[in-house]
C-alpha positions in Angstrom: 0.1 -0.1 0.0 1.3 3.3 -0.9 1.4 6.3 1.6 0.7 9.7 0.3 1.8 12.9 2.1 -0.3 15.9 1.3 0.5 19.6 2.0 -2.1 21.5 3.9 -4.4 24.0 2.0 -2.4 26.9 3.8 1.1 25.8 3.2 3.6 23.7 1.7 6.4 21.1 2.6 10.1 21.7 2.0 13.0 19.2 2.2 15.8 20.3 4.5 19.0 18.5 4.6 20.7 18.1 7.8 24.5 17.4 7.9 24.2 15.7 11.4 24.6 12.3 10.2 27.9 11.0 8.9 26.7 7.7 7.5 25.1 6.7 4.2 21.4 7.4 3.8 19.7 6.4 0.4 23.1 6.1 -1.3 24.1 9.7 -0.3 27.3 10.0 2.0 27.1 12.5 4.9 23.5 13.5 4.8 20.4 12.3 6.5 16.8 13.6 5.0 13.9 15.0 7.0 10.7 16.6 6.1 10.2 20.1 7.7 6.8 21.5 7.4 6.4 25.2 6.8 3.3 26.9 7.3 2.8 29.9 4.8 -0.3 31.8 5.3 -2.1 33.2 2.3 -3.3 36.9 2.6 -6.7 37.2 4.4 -8.1 38.8 1.3 -7.2 35.9 -0.8 -8.4 33.4 1.7 -11.9 35.3 2.1 -12.2 36.6 -1.4 -12.2 40.4 -0.3 -10.7 42.5 -3.1 -8.9 45.6 -2.0 -7.8 48.3 -4.5 -5.4 50.7 -2.7 -5.1 54.5 -3.3 -7.9 54.5 -6.0 -7.5 57.1 -8.6 -10.1 59.9 -9.1 -10.9 58.4 -12.6 -11.7 54.9 -11.1 -14.0 56.7 -8.6 -15.7 58.6 -11.4 -15.9 55.4 -13.4 -17.8 53.7 -10.5 -19.9 56.6 -9.6 -18.8 56.7 -6.1 -20.0 60.3 -5.4 -23.5 59.0 -5.9 -23.3 56.1 -3.5 -24.8 56.2 0.0 -22.7 57.6 3.0 -22.0 55.7 6.3 -20.3 57.3 9.3 -19.3 56.0 12.8 -16.8 56.8 15.7 -14.5 54.5 17.7 -16.5 51.3 18.1 -16.5 47.5 17.3 -19.2 46.1 15.3 -20.0 42.5 14.3 -21.0 42.5 10.7 -22.3 40.0 8.0 -22.8 40.9 4.5 -26.0 39.6 2.8 -25.0 40.8 -0.6 -21.8 41.9 -2.4 -20.8 45.4 -1.3 -18.4 47.8 -2.7 -16.9 50.2 -0.2 -14.8 53.4 -0.6 -13.1 54.6 2.5 -13.2 58.4 2.4 -12.1 59.0 6.2 -10.4 56.8 8.8 -9.6 53.2 8.8 -10.9 50.0 10.0 -9.6 46.6 11.0 -11.5 43.6 9.6 -11.2 40.4 11.5 -12.9 37.5 9.6 -15.2 35.3 12.0 -12.9 32.6 13.5 -9.5 34.5 12.6 -7.1 36.1 14.9 -5.6 37.9 11.8 -6.9 41.1 10.4 -7.1 43.2 7.3 -6.3 46.9 7.5 -8.3 49.1 5.3 -7.7 53.0 5.2 -9.1 56.2 3.6 -8.5 56.0 -0.3 -9.1 52.1 -0.4 -11.8 50.6 -2.2 -13.0 47.2 -1.0 -15.3 44.7 -2.5 -16.7 42.4 0.4 -18.4 39.2 -0.7 -21.9 37.8 0.2 -22.0 35.9 3.3 -18.5 37.4 4.6 -18.5 37.7 8.4 -16.2 39.9 10.4 -15.9 42.0 13.4 -15.1 45.7 12.3 -12.9 47.8 14.6 -13.0 51.4 14.1 -10.3 53.4 16.2 -11.8 57.0 15.6 -14.0 59.0 13.1 -14.8 57.0 9.8 -16.8 57.7 6.8 -17.4 55.4 3.7 -19.5 55.5 0.7 -21.0 52.0 -0.1 -22.9 50.5 -3.0 -24.5 47.1 -2.9 -23.8 44.8 -6.0 -25.7 42.2 -7.8 -24.5 38.8 -8.3 -22.1 38.7 -11.2 -21.5 42.6 -11.4 -17.7 42.6 -11.5 -17.2 46.4 -11.2 
């Protein structure tokens, strides 16, 4: 029966040679072999399908019609949030830490960023001061 070693979804395996042994192993003199697992975390944006465009140009904002979107403001607070539909958000003032449900890591979104949150995404939002965004709900398949 053959054995299969599979890498975890969030990482990969690498081979590391050790020079500790002086005997022969698998026909190679002076080396013993071991497998060392290395965890490589993907960016949260990739894991949760959150798209972030940094420092969006005025031309891009005009193309999307951001000036006509609804405005939402808050101050320092923490909000649990879940998205029932895709949503485009342009941060006009402040910043927010987005902590996906079940994660200890966060995404930092700041003024000038355009974010697309996917439907069914759940996260805690941490605002550390005055914050203002413009938002627009998106229909399924609308890839703006």
